[in-house]
VMD Tcl script that draws the C-alpha trace (Angstrom):
set ca {
  {162.87 222.45 138.98}
  {165.57 220.07 137.78}
  {164.77 217.51 135.05}
  {167.91 215.47 135.70}
  {167.51 211.71 136.15}
  {167.65 210.33 139.63}
  {170.71 208.32 140.47}
  {170.47 205.18 142.70}
  {172.97 204.01 145.17}
  {174.43 200.51 144.89}
  {172.27 199.38 147.77}
  {169.10 200.68 146.15}
  {170.09 199.12 142.82}
  {170.57 195.78 144.58}
  {167.12 195.97 146.16}
  {165.54 196.87 142.82}
  {167.30 193.92 141.19}
  {166.04 191.55 143.89}
  {162.54 192.95 143.53}
  {162.68 192.46 139.78}
  {163.85 188.86 140.23}
  {161.14 188.15 142.80}
  {158.45 189.57 140.48}
  {159.85 187.50 137.61}
  {159.78 184.32 139.71}
  {156.26 185.14 140.92}
  {155.16 185.73 137.32}
  {156.66 182.41 136.24}
  {154.79 180.56 139.00}
  {151.68 182.57 138.17}
  {151.76 181.39 134.55}
  {152.93 177.79 135.03}
  {150.63 176.59 137.82}
  {147.79 174.25 136.81}
  {145.25 176.42 138.61}
  {143.61 179.56 137.22}
  {144.56 182.65 139.22}
  {142.91 186.06 139.27}
  {143.67 189.17 141.32}
  {140.67 191.45 141.78}
  {140.43 195.06 142.93}
  {137.32 195.66 144.96}
  {134.99 198.39 143.64}
  {132.78 200.04 146.25}
  {129.53 202.03 146.10}
  {129.23 205.45 147.65}
  {127.86 203.86 150.84}
  {130.97 201.62 151.09}
  {129.10 198.52 150.03}
  {130.76 196.28 147.47}
  {129.68 197.01 143.93}
  {131.93 194.78 141.79}
  {135.40 193.26 141.38}
  {137.85 194.35 138.68}
  {140.33 191.90 137.09}
  {143.78 193.47 137.54}
  {145.88 190.30 137.12}
  {145.13 186.95 135.46}
  {147.26 184.00 134.38}
  {147.19 181.92 131.19}
  {144.98 179.15 132.66}
  {142.26 181.68 133.46}
  {142.53 183.26 130.00}
  {142.00 179.82 128.46}
  {138.84 179.43 130.54}
  {137.44 182.74 129.20}
  {138.51 181.86 125.61}
  {138.26 185.02 123.44}
  {136.72 187.18 126.13}
  {139.82 188.51 127.92}
  {138.60 189.70 131.33}
  {141.71 191.74 132.21}
  {140.69 195.32 133.12}
  {137.01 194.36 133.12}
  {134.72 193.69 136.07}
  {133.34 190.38 137.27}
  {129.73 191.40 136.51}
  {130.72 192.39 132.94}
  {132.42 189.09 132.09}
  {130.95 186.39 134.36}
  {127.17 186.16 134.01}
  {127.27 182.45 134.85}
  {129.54 183.18 137.80}
  {126.76 185.29 139.27}
  {124.17 182.54 138.69}
  {126.48 179.95 140.22}
  {126.81 182.07 143.37}
  {130.52 182.90 142.96}
  {129.98 186.69 143.01}
  {127.99 186.47 146.24}
  {130.69 184.26 147.78}
  {133.41 186.78 146.81}
  {131.42 189.65 148.41}
  {130.92 187.66 151.60}
  {134.62 186.82 151.76}
  {135.66 190.49 151.50}
  {133.03 191.57 154.01}
  {133.91 189.06 156.73}
  {137.62 188.81 155.90}
  {137.75 184.99 155.88}
  {139.20 182.64 153.28}
  {136.72 181.13 150.82}
  {137.08 177.46 149.85}
  {134.03 176.08 148.05}
  {132.99 173.90 145.11}
  {130.73 175.28 142.36}
  {128.97 173.50 139.51}
  {128.73 174.91 135.98}
  {126.02 173.28 133.88}
  {125.20 174.80 130.50}
  {124.12 173.10 127.28}
  {125.22 169.70 128.51}
  {128.62 171.03 129.58}
  {128.68 169.94 133.20}
  {131.82 170.95 135.07}
  {132.88 171.41 138.67}
  {135.28 174.03 140.04}
  {136.96 174.44 143.39}
  {137.44 178.16 144.16}
  {139.70 179.51 146.87}
  {139.69 183.26 147.58}
  {141.65 185.28 150.12}
  {141.14 189.00 150.90}
  {144.24 191.19 151.19}
  {143.60 194.87 151.89}
  {141.53 196.07 148.92}
  {142.46 193.06 146.79}
  {140.90 189.63 146.42}
  {143.20 186.83 145.24}
  {141.34 183.85 143.83}
  {142.39 180.45 142.48}
  {140.08 178.35 140.34}
  {140.69 174.60 139.84}
  {138.72 172.40 137.44}
  {137.84 169.33 139.54}
  {135.37 167.77 137.09}
  {137.47 164.61 136.56}
  {137.94 164.21 140.29}
  {134.19 164.61 140.81}
  {133.40 162.01 138.14}
  {135.82 159.57 139.74}
  {134.35 160.28 143.19}
  {130.83 159.66 141.86}
  {131.99 156.43 140.25}
  {133.58 155.40 143.54}
  {130.35 156.20 145.39}
  {128.38 154.20 142.84}
  {130.80 151.30 143.16}
  {130.50 151.46 146.93}
  {126.69 151.51 146.69}
  {126.81 148.59 144.24}
  {129.14 146.60 146.51}
  {126.98 147.35 149.54}
  {123.83 146.23 147.73}
  {125.65 143.17 146.42}
  {126.96 142.14 149.84}
  {123.59 142.76 151.50}
  {121.76 140.72 148.84}
  {124.36 137.93 148.84}
  {123.27 134.64 150.46}
  {126.80 134.36 151.88}
  {128.07 136.09 154.97}
  {131.20 138.10 154.13}
  {133.72 138.60 156.93}
  {136.98 140.56 156.83}
  {139.58 139.62 159.45}
  {142.16 142.26 160.40}
  {145.42 140.73 161.58}
  {146.81 143.89 163.20}
  {143.94 144.13 165.68}
  {143.18 140.39 165.40}
  {139.45 141.04 165.22}
  {136.48 140.99 162.85}
  {136.88 144.28 160.98}
  {133.76 143.91 158.77}
  {130.75 141.64 158.42}
  {127.98 142.26 155.91}
  {125.01 140.71 157.72}
  {123.77 138.82 160.77}
  {124.78 135.16 161.02}
  {122.34 133.89 163.68}
  {120.33 136.75 165.22}
  {118.30 134.17 167.19}
  {121.48 132.99 168.91}
  {122.81 136.52 169.44}
  {125.29 136.31 166.54}
  {124.31 139.66 165.04}
  {126.33 141.93 162.76}
  {126.65 144.55 165.51}
  {127.88 142.01 168.05}
  {130.41 140.29 165.79}
  {131.91 143.34 164.05}
  {134.95 144.42 166.07}
  {134.93 141.22 168.14}
  {138.35 139.69 168.93}
  {138.83 136.33 167.20}
  {139.29 134.47 170.50}
  {135.72 135.46 171.46}
  {134.37 133.92 168.25}
  {136.10 130.58 168.93}
  {133.46 129.24 171.42}
  {130.83 129.39 168.65}
  {132.87 126.81 166.68}
  {132.41 123.08 167.33}
  {135.32 121.82 169.50}
  {136.21 119.16 166.94}
  {136.38 121.78 164.17}
  {138.50 124.42 165.91}
  {141.73 122.97 164.54}
  {140.29 123.42 161.04}
  {139.92 127.19 161.45}
  {143.38 127.46 163.06}
  {144.96 125.54 160.15}
  {143.01 127.68 157.67}
  {144.45 130.83 159.28}
  {147.99 129.42 159.05}
  {147.53 128.61 155.37}
  {146.00 132.01 154.53}
  {148.86 134.06 155.97}
  {151.22 132.10 153.69}
  {148.91 131.91 150.65}
  {149.34 133.54 147.24}
  {146.99 136.42 146.34}
  {144.88 134.25 144.02}
  {144.79 131.19 146.28}
  {141.48 130.16 147.90}
  {141.45 128.05 151.09}
  {138.22 126.15 151.80}
  {136.94 124.23 154.83}
  {133.67 122.96 156.29}
  {132.87 123.33 159.98}
  {130.03 123.53 162.46}
  {128.85 126.67 164.24}
  {126.68 126.67 167.31}
  {123.04 127.59 167.09}
  {120.59 127.84 169.93}
  {120.86 125.33 172.78}
  {122.63 122.13 171.73}
  {122.16 122.26 167.97}
  {124.91 122.89 165.42}
  {124.80 123.87 161.75}
  {127.29 123.15 158.98}
  {129.02 125.98 157.10}
  {131.31 126.16 154.11}
  {134.05 128.79 154.52}
  {136.24 130.06 151.68}
  {139.14 132.35 152.52}
  {141.34 134.61 150.39}
  {143.87 137.37 151.04}
  {142.16 140.79 150.97}
  {145.01 143.21 151.67}
  {148.78 143.03 152.16}
  {151.07 145.43 153.98}
  {154.07 143.93 152.21}
  {155.06 140.80 150.28}
  {155.45 138.80 153.49}
  {152.85 140.57 155.63}
  {149.12 139.88 155.23}
  {147.11 142.73 156.72}
  {143.60 141.32 156.13}
  {141.91 138.28 154.66}
  {138.31 137.80 153.64}
  {136.06 134.85 154.53}
  {132.93 133.94 152.59}
  {130.65 131.90 154.86}
  {127.69 129.88 153.59}
  {125.21 127.72 155.52}
  {125.27 124.21 154.01}
  {123.27 122.42 156.70}
  {120.43 121.60 154.33}
  {122.85 120.36 151.68}
  {124.67 118.26 154.30}
  {121.38 116.81 155.52}
  {120.38 115.87 151.98}
  {123.79 114.34 151.33}
  {123.68 112.42 154.59}
  {120.14 111.21 153.86}
  {121.27 109.86 150.47}
  {124.26 108.09 152.01}
  {122.08 106.73 154.79}
  {119.56 105.46 152.26}
  {122.37 103.71 150.42}
  {123.69 102.18 153.63}
  {120.22 101.09 154.64}
  {119.72 99.47 151.26}
  {122.95 97.52 151.78}
  {122.01 96.65 155.34}
  {118.60 95.46 154.19}
  {120.22 93.10 151.73}
  {122.64 91.86 154.41}
  {119.73 91.37 156.81}
  {117.91 89.18 154.33}
  {121.02 87.07 153.74}
  {121.67 86.77 157.47}
  {118.08 85.80 158.22}
  {118.17 83.07 155.59}
  {121.61 81.73 156.50}
  {121.47 81.99 160.29}
  {118.04 80.83 161.28}
  {118.51 77.22 160.15}
  {121.77 76.58 162.10}
  {120.36 78.60 165.01}
  {117.33 76.31 165.16}
  {119.67 73.32 165.13}
  {121.70 74.74 168.05}
  {118.55 75.42 170.05}
  {117.19 71.90 169.42}
  {120.56 70.31 170.27}
  {120.72 72.26 173.53}
  {117.21 71.09 174.48}
  {118.11 67.47 173.66}
  {121.30 67.64 175.74}
  {119.30 69.04 178.65}
  {116.94 66.05 178.48}
  {119.56 63.32 177.97}
  {122.11 64.39 180.58}
  {121.72 63.15 184.14}
  {121.86 65.45 187.14}
  {125.60 65.03 187.78}
  {126.49 65.65 184.14}
  {124.30 68.76 184.05}
  {126.08 70.20 187.09}
  {129.43 70.05 185.27}
  {128.26 71.92 182.19}
  {125.34 73.89 183.57}
  {127.01 77.28 182.94}
  {127.71 76.40 179.33}
  {124.15 75.23 178.70}
  {122.82 78.50 180.10}
  {125.22 80.45 177.86}
  {124.01 78.47 174.84}
  {120.41 79.22 175.71}
  {121.00 82.94 176.28}
  {123.16 83.23 173.17}
  {120.59 81.64 170.89}
  {117.97 84.04 172.20}
  {120.33 87.00 171.69}
  {121.13 85.93 168.14}
  {117.45 85.46 167.39}
  {116.79 89.04 168.60}
  {119.67 90.35 166.50}
  {118.24 88.65 163.43}
  {114.92 90.34 164.13}
  {116.68 93.71 164.41}
  {118.48 93.14 161.12}
  {115.22 92.31 159.40}
  {113.81 95.57 160.72}
  {116.84 97.54 159.52}
  {114.88 99.00 156.62}
  {112.52 100.55 159.16}
  {115.27 102.92 160.22}
  {114.55 105.52 162.89}
  {116.97 108.35 163.68}
  {118.72 108.44 167.04}
  {116.89 110.36 169.75}
  {119.53 112.02 171.90}
  {118.68 112.65 175.54}
  {120.73 113.18 178.67}
  {122.29 109.84 179.66}
  {124.97 108.69 182.08}
  {127.84 107.17 180.08}
  {128.91 105.11 183.12}
  {125.51 103.38 183.25}
  {125.61 102.71 179.49}
  {129.07 101.10 179.86}
  {127.93 98.89 182.72}
  {124.84 97.75 180.75}
  {127.06 97.00 177.74}
  {129.51 94.94 179.80}
  {126.59 93.06 181.32}
  {125.36 92.12 177.83}
  {128.87 91.04 176.84}
  {129.52 89.12 180.08}
  {129.10 85.68 178.49}
  {131.62 86.44 175.74}
  {134.03 87.89 178.26}
  {133.64 84.82 180.52}
  {134.18 82.30 177.69}
  {137.25 84.16 176.41}
  {138.73 84.35 179.90}
  {139.21 88.11 179.71}
  {140.02 90.32 182.67}
  {138.12 93.62 182.62}
  {139.76 96.69 184.20}
  {137.32 99.58 184.73}
  {138.68 103.07 185.37}
  {135.55 105.14 185.75}
  {133.26 105.92 188.68}
  {131.66 109.35 188.72}
  {128.61 110.05 186.53}
  {129.43 111.46 183.09}
  {126.45 112.95 181.29}
  {126.29 113.03 177.51}
  {123.55 113.34 174.87}
  {122.87 109.78 173.68}
  {120.39 107.25 172.34}
  {121.07 104.60 174.97}
  {119.98 101.49 173.05}
  {121.85 102.45 169.89}
  {125.00 103.41 171.77}
  {124.99 100.07 173.61}
  {124.92 98.29 170.22}
  {127.94 100.31 169.05}
  {129.96 99.74 172.23}
  {129.00 96.06 172.31}
  {130.43 95.63 168.80}
  {133.77 97.12 169.90}
  {133.95 94.98 173.07}
  {133.04 91.77 171.20}
  {135.77 92.55 168.64}
  {138.21 92.97 171.52}
  {137.30 89.59 172.99}
  {137.90 87.96 169.60}
  {141.26 89.70 169.15}
  {142.87 88.41 172.38}
  {144.50 85.10 173.28}
  {142.03 82.95 175.31}
  {142.48 83.33 179.08}
  {145.23 85.97 178.59}
  {143.14 88.91 177.48}
  {142.92 92.21 179.36}
  {140.25 94.79 178.51}
  {140.82 98.27 179.96}
  {137.91 100.71 179.85}
  {138.55 104.32 180.89}
  {136.52 107.53 180.92}
  {138.32 110.88 181.11}
  {136.08 113.87 181.67}
  {137.14 117.28 180.33}
  {135.40 120.67 180.30}
  {133.37 120.23 177.10}
  {133.93 116.59 176.17}
  {134.48 113.13 177.65}
  {136.87 110.56 176.16}
  {136.02 106.87 176.36}
  {138.91 104.50 175.63}
  {138.53 100.73 175.14}
  {141.97 99.08 175.09}
  {142.78 95.39 174.53}
  {146.07 93.49 174.54}
  {145.23 91.45 171.45}
  {146.81 90.79 168.09}
  {146.64 94.42 166.95}
  {146.27 95.78 163.41}
  {148.53 96.82 160.57}
  {148.21 100.50 159.35}
  {146.35 99.51 156.12}
  {143.83 97.57 158.23}
  {143.21 100.62 160.45}
  {142.53 102.78 157.38}
  {139.80 100.40 156.15}
  {138.44 99.33 159.52}
  {135.10 101.16 159.19}
  {134.55 100.44 155.46}
  {131.39 98.51 154.66}
  {132.04 94.76 154.05}
  {135.71 95.01 154.99}
  {136.82 92.38 157.52}
  {139.98 90.54 158.51}
  {138.00 87.64 159.97}
  {137.73 84.46 157.93}
  {134.00 84.12 158.58}
  {133.13 87.81 158.99}
  {131.09 90.00 156.62}
  {132.33 93.42 157.77}
  {129.19 95.20 158.91}
  {129.80 95.51 162.67}
  {132.23 98.44 162.73}
  {130.43 100.18 159.87}
  {127.35 100.16 162.08}
  {129.49 101.48 164.97}
  {130.65 104.43 162.88}
  {127.10 105.24 161.73}
  {125.76 105.22 165.29}
  {128.60 107.40 166.59}
  {128.08 109.90 163.77}
  {124.47 110.24 164.91}
  {125.85 111.02 168.38}
  {128.18 113.67 166.94}
  {131.01 111.59 168.44}
  {134.43 111.19 166.90}
  {136.23 107.83 166.98}
  {139.98 107.25 166.65}
  {141.83 103.91 166.48}
  {145.39 103.29 167.65}
  {146.91 99.86 167.20}
  {150.28 98.11 167.36}
  {150.69 94.57 165.94}
  {151.03 91.93 168.69}
  {150.45 94.54 171.42}
  {146.80 95.51 171.09}
  {144.24 98.05 169.89}
  {142.68 101.10 171.50}
  {139.40 102.71 170.42}
  {139.01 106.32 171.59}
  {135.56 107.89 171.38}
  {135.04 111.63 171.99}
  {131.58 112.56 173.29}
  {130.29 116.11 173.79}
  {129.25 116.66 177.40}
  {125.67 117.65 178.15}
  {126.23 121.14 179.62}
  {122.57 122.08 180.06}
}
mol new
graphics top color blue
foreach p $ca { graphics top sphere $p radius 0.5 }
foreach p [lrange $ca 0 end-1] q [lrange $ca 1 end] { graphics top cylinder $p $q radius 0.2 }
display resetview
């Protein structure tokens, strides 16, 4: 038998070189990866059941895990007592037996050293190749995240505010933390995922522009900017409640693209009611003082007018009475009306809130014009009425007549005698009706329009400035908005927006 060395062909030498390089690369990867790697040889019992696993290849990361106890050449049961307790040995056996890849997390907890490992194992013939990754830091971070999520959930659920996240890609309510009005069907389940256009009907018609403008501002806002508004949301039947809404950007897709913004919604109806009650008390206090002054100052000249009218009636002969009969009747009616008004002013401190019921606006207008007929006749004003069909609103008829009467009387005083035209129109829309009262009088300057409804402001030489303040107060009780348009020397138009009674 020859002891001569075997010679290799160039082709064989090339293959051996490539194999050497491949093993070298594999070894480099083996030792530089951040995961521990072990290659096991499976040891079987005589009955072909798995007895143990022998370490035949390990990398540096795994050696560091075992510290001074180098497992190479030893079996799993010899070196890994805790691995058995943790269930790793059983998992390895199962993997070899069924031939499927293992991918599980295992917890090591000894003497306060609590660590988590992710172990992946793959069978290959008689070998088992396993990777071990320390995921303790990831687990801690995940637990912190869970805790933060639980904290945020508890916080949002306990918060008195309703928190809403609006997604601008789907243009819908992406998240809401609680019910808004379960009694009115505005539940968390119903609102979450709802398109924004379907939420719009819950908002008071006069406040819808507010939410639109808020949206426009938010999509252009800085990350730390907060946009705030107050608006009314619909409750059951015809009632509304006031809400404060604060909005802030929640997530951006890019510098110029807002993906989501968050709204914090709080019911402020009670606060609004308290605030309104305080303002009303202040106004009533002022009105009470005005009433006392009026009563003192008006009743003496009023008594004189009444007495003078009675004396004229007695002294004039029949022919003379015929000529001025209309004027004497106007004097008599007017003194009675003024006397009633004085009584109402004296009772102003006994304020009672408006009671809104279904009323026909057309009937209220006709009653108002009837009460103002004497003033209209004396001023020589032509009245043009552009309304016929019934228009139903929620109103306190007597109070609304007082408000409209004030506006019409102002119009008669603002026109040139015998040249005045008063146009009264009602335009009915789906959810609201617009009443316009237009005169062709002297008109107002812009600064006068701004102060028109201020208490004690007047542009009349003998006025005290309470009429239009009272108008505004009454219309606020009717949830009606009033706008004034005026051009000097051309006239003034009052527009009043009433909510239709839809029930």
